[in-house]
C-alpha positions in Angstrom: -115.8 -10.5 -14.6 -113.4 -9.0 -17.0 -110.2 -10.8 -17.8 -107.3 -9.0 -19.3 -104.1 -10.6 -20.6 -101.2 -8.5 -21.6 -97.8 -9.3 -23.0 -95.1 -6.8 -22.4 -92.2 -7.2 -24.9 -89.4 -4.8 -25.5 -88.5 -4.3 -29.1 -84.9 -5.5 -29.7 -83.5 -2.1 -30.1 -84.9 -0.8 -26.8 -83.8 -4.0 -25.0 -80.3 -3.6 -26.4 -80.2 0.1 -25.3 -81.4 -0.8 -21.8 -78.7 -3.5 -21.5 -76.1 -1.1 -22.6 -77.4 1.4 -20.0 -77.2 -1.2 -17.2 -73.7 -2.1 -18.3 -72.6 1.6 -18.2 -74.1 2.0 -14.7 -72.3 -1.1 -13.4 -69.0 -0.1 -15.0 -69.4 3.4 -13.5 -70.1 2.0 -10.0 -66.9 -0.1 -10.2 -64.9 2.8 -11.5 -66.1 5.2 -8.8 -65.6 2.7 -6.1 -62.0 2.3 -7.2 -61.5 6.0 -7.3 -63.0 6.6 -3.9 -61.0 3.8 -2.4 -57.6 5.1 -3.5 -56.8 7.3 -0.5 -57.6 4.4 2.0 -55.5 1.7 0.2 -52.3 1.2 2.1 -49.2 2.2 0.2 -46.9 -0.8 0.9 -45.2 -2.6 3.7 -42.3 -0.2 3.3 -42.8 3.5 4.3 -42.7 6.0 1.4 -43.6 3.5 -1.3 -46.8 3.2 -3.2 -46.5 -0.2 -4.7 -49.8 -1.6 -3.3 -51.8 1.5 -4.2 -50.2 1.9 -7.6 -50.8 -1.8 -8.5 -54.4 -1.5 -7.6 -54.9 1.7 -9.7 -53.0 0.1 -12.6 -55.3 -2.9 -12.4 -58.3 -0.6 -12.8 -61.7 -2.0 -13.8 -61.7 -5.3 -15.6 -64.5 -7.2 -17.3 -67.6 -6.5 -19.3 -71.2 -7.3 -20.0 -72.4 -6.2 -16.6 -69.7 -8.1 -14.7 -66.8 -6.0 -13.6 -64.2 -6.4 -11.0 -61.8 -4.1 -9.3 -58.8 -5.5 -7.4 -55.4 -5.4 -6.0 -53.8 -8.2 -8.0 -50.9 -9.4 -5.9 -50.6 -12.0 -3.2 -49.3 -9.3 -0.9 -52.5 -7.2 -1.5 -54.7 -10.2 -0.7 -53.0 -10.6 2.7 -53.2 -6.9 3.4 -56.8 -6.7 2.3 -57.8 -9.2 5.0 -55.8 -7.7 7.8 -57.6 -6.8 11.0 -57.8 -3.0 11.4 -57.9 -3.3 15.2 -54.6 -5.1 15.4 -52.7 -3.7 12.5 -50.4 -0.7 12.9 -50.9 1.0 9.5 -47.9 3.0 8.6 -49.9 5.4 6.5 -52.6 7.3 8.4 -56.2 6.9 7.1 -55.6 3.6 5.3 -57.5 0.4 6.0 -58.0 -3.2 5.1 -61.1 -4.2 3.0 -60.9 -0.9 1.2 -63.4 -1.6 -1.6 -66.1 -2.9 0.8 -65.6 0.0 3.2 -65.9 2.5 0.4 -69.0 0.9 -1.0 -70.6 0.6 2.4 -70.0 4.3 3.1 -70.6 5.8 -0.3 -72.8 3.4 -2.3 -75.7 5.8 -2.5 -73.5 8.6 -3.9 -71.7 6.2 -6.2 -74.9 4.7 -7.6 -76.7 8.0 -8.0 -73.9 9.7 -9.8 -73.2 6.5 -12.0 -76.9 6.6 -13.1 -76.8 10.3 -13.9 -73.5 10.1 -15.8 -74.7 7.0 -17.7 -77.9 8.9 -18.8 -75.9 11.8 -20.1 -73.1 9.7 -21.6 -70.6 11.1 -19.2 -68.5 8.0 -19.1 -67.7 5.1 -21.4 
């Protein structure tokens, strides 16, 4: 019987680079999810205004160290976000509630793949 013990340790420089890479991928996923969500975010409760959508875009991506958030930072947005699509008469065609979850559910493979590729080549911050 042969017994082999191995210790796998990353040198500090490599570990730091891997952590930075993971952080870039997560940031890129959040950023891309926000961008893909923009067209389905309702504009506002008043026709021809974009307050809800604009406030979400202005909020952007917040956080760091592998923990990022995207959001629509108003109490109005929180209520709209939770509305039932089946009972809500959206004034802007193609808009929905739960816009971030719907975007991620539909496009997560595309988002993740492109985020990884862009992070490898340094395409985004």
